[in-house]
C-alpha positions as CSV (number, residue, x, y, z in Angstrom):
1,X,-47.7,-40.5,-37.9
2,X,-47.4,-41.8,-41.4
3,X,-50.1,-40.7,-43.7
4,X,-52.4,-43.4,-45.1
5,X,-53.2,-41.2,-48.1
6,X,-51.1,-41.8,-51.2
7,X,-53.2,-40.3,-54.0
8,X,-52.7,-37.1,-56.0
9,X,-52.4,-33.7,-54.2
10,X,-55.7,-32.9,-52.5
11,X,-57.2,-29.5,-53.4
12,X,-58.9,-27.3,-50.7
13,X,-62.4,-28.0,-52.0
14,X,-61.8,-31.8,-51.8
15,X,-60.5,-31.6,-48.3
16,X,-63.5,-29.4,-47.2
17,X,-66.2,-31.4,-48.9
18,X,-64.7,-34.9,-48.4
19,X,-63.3,-34.6,-44.9
20,X,-63.9,-31.4,-43.0
21,X,-67.6,-30.9,-43.5
22,X,-68.7,-34.6,-43.1
23,X,-66.2,-35.2,-40.2
24,X,-66.4,-31.9,-38.3
25,X,-69.1,-29.7,-39.8
26,X,-72.3,-31.3,-38.7
27,X,-74.9,-29.4,-36.6
28,X,-73.9,-30.7,-33.2
29,X,-70.3,-29.7,-33.7
30,X,-68.5,-27.1,-36.0
31,X,-71.5,-26.9,-38.3
32,X,-73.0,-24.7,-35.5
33,X,-69.8,-23.0,-34.6
34,X,-68.7,-25.1,-31.6
35,X,-65.4,-23.8,-30.2
36,X,-65.7,-20.6,-32.2
37,X,-65.0,-22.6,-35.4
38,X,-67.7,-22.9,-38.0
39,X,-67.1,-25.4,-40.9
40,X,-69.4,-25.3,-43.9
41,X,-69.3,-26.0,-47.7
42,X,-69.3,-22.3,-48.7
43,X,-65.9,-21.5,-47.2
44,X,-62.8,-20.5,-49.2
45,X,-59.2,-21.5,-48.7
46,X,-58.4,-17.9,-48.0
47,X,-60.7,-17.9,-45.0
48,X,-59.0,-21.0,-43.6
49,X,-55.5,-19.4,-44.1
50,X,-56.6,-16.4,-42.1
51,X,-57.7,-18.4,-39.0
52,X,-55.9,-19.0,-35.8
53,X,-56.9,-21.3,-33.0
54,X,-59.6,-19.7,-30.9
55,X,-57.8,-20.9,-27.7
56,X,-54.1,-20.6,-28.6
57,X,-54.6,-17.4,-30.6
58,X,-51.1,-17.2,-31.9
59,X,-51.3,-20.6,-33.5
60,X,-52.5,-20.6,-37.2
61,X,-54.9,-23.5,-38.0
62,X,-53.2,-23.9,-41.3
63,X,-49.6,-23.3,-42.1
64,X,-49.3,-23.3,-45.9
65,X,-46.9,-26.0,-47.1
66,X,-46.4,-27.4,-43.6
67,X,-49.2,-29.8,-42.3
68,X,-46.9,-31.0,-39.5
69,X,-47.0,-27.6,-37.7
70,X,-50.6,-26.8,-38.6
71,X,-52.8,-26.6,-35.5
72,X,-55.7,-28.2,-37.5
73,X,-53.7,-31.4,-38.0
74,X,-52.4,-31.3,-34.5
75,X,-56.0,-31.3,-33.2
76,X,-57.0,-34.1,-35.6
77,X,-54.0,-36.2,-34.5
78,X,-54.2,-35.5,-30.8
79,X,-50.7,-34.0,-30.7
80,X,-49.2,-33.4,-27.2
81,X,-49.0,-29.6,-27.6
82,X,-52.7,-28.9,-28.2
83,X,-55.1,-27.3,-25.8
84,X,-58.2,-29.4,-25.0
85,X,-58.9,-32.8,-26.6
86,X,-58.4,-34.4,-30.0
87,X,-60.9,-33.5,-32.6
88,X,-63.3,-35.1,-33.0
89,X,-63.5,-36.0,-29.3
90,X,-64.2,-39.7,-30.3
91,X,-60.9,-39.8,-32.2
92,X,-62.9,-41.4,-34.9
93,X,-61.3,-39.7,-37.9
94,X,-59.2,-42.2,-39.8
95,X,-55.6,-41.8,-41.0
96,X,-56.8,-41.7,-44.7
97,X,-58.9,-38.6,-44.1
98,X,-56.3,-36.9,-42.0
99,X,-53.8,-37.7,-44.8
100,X,-56.1,-36.0,-47.3
101,X,-56.1,-32.8,-45.2
102,X,-52.4,-33.1,-44.7
103,X,-52.0,-33.3,-48.5
104,X,-54.0,-30.2,-49.0
105,X,-52.0,-28.2,-46.5
106,X,-48.6,-29.5,-47.7
107,X,-49.5,-28.5,-51.3
108,X,-50.6,-24.9,-50.6
109,X,-48.1,-22.7,-52.4
110,X,-46.0,-20.7,-50.0
111,X,-44.9,-17.9,-52.2
């Protein structure tokens, strides 16, 4: 899907605080560790880069420089090759916020 975000490259901290924590990290969901994934403001980019899906354990949540193959984006967009349902289950995250997370991942240095 085309990204609705067209601003400057998004840094990890912005993606975490502006999108991941408010959209995914509240108490009833990943704030309390639902699905073996806990999302909170104290996290580092390095922690995210070490994570794989808790269900498809060979699939990294974040592939530096490649949002399209990152499982996190696939879950947010409801890709056909995910396990379980789109996140959030309501499908309520908008293209702008997904685009911000895509921008962060696409701009992670790969060297």
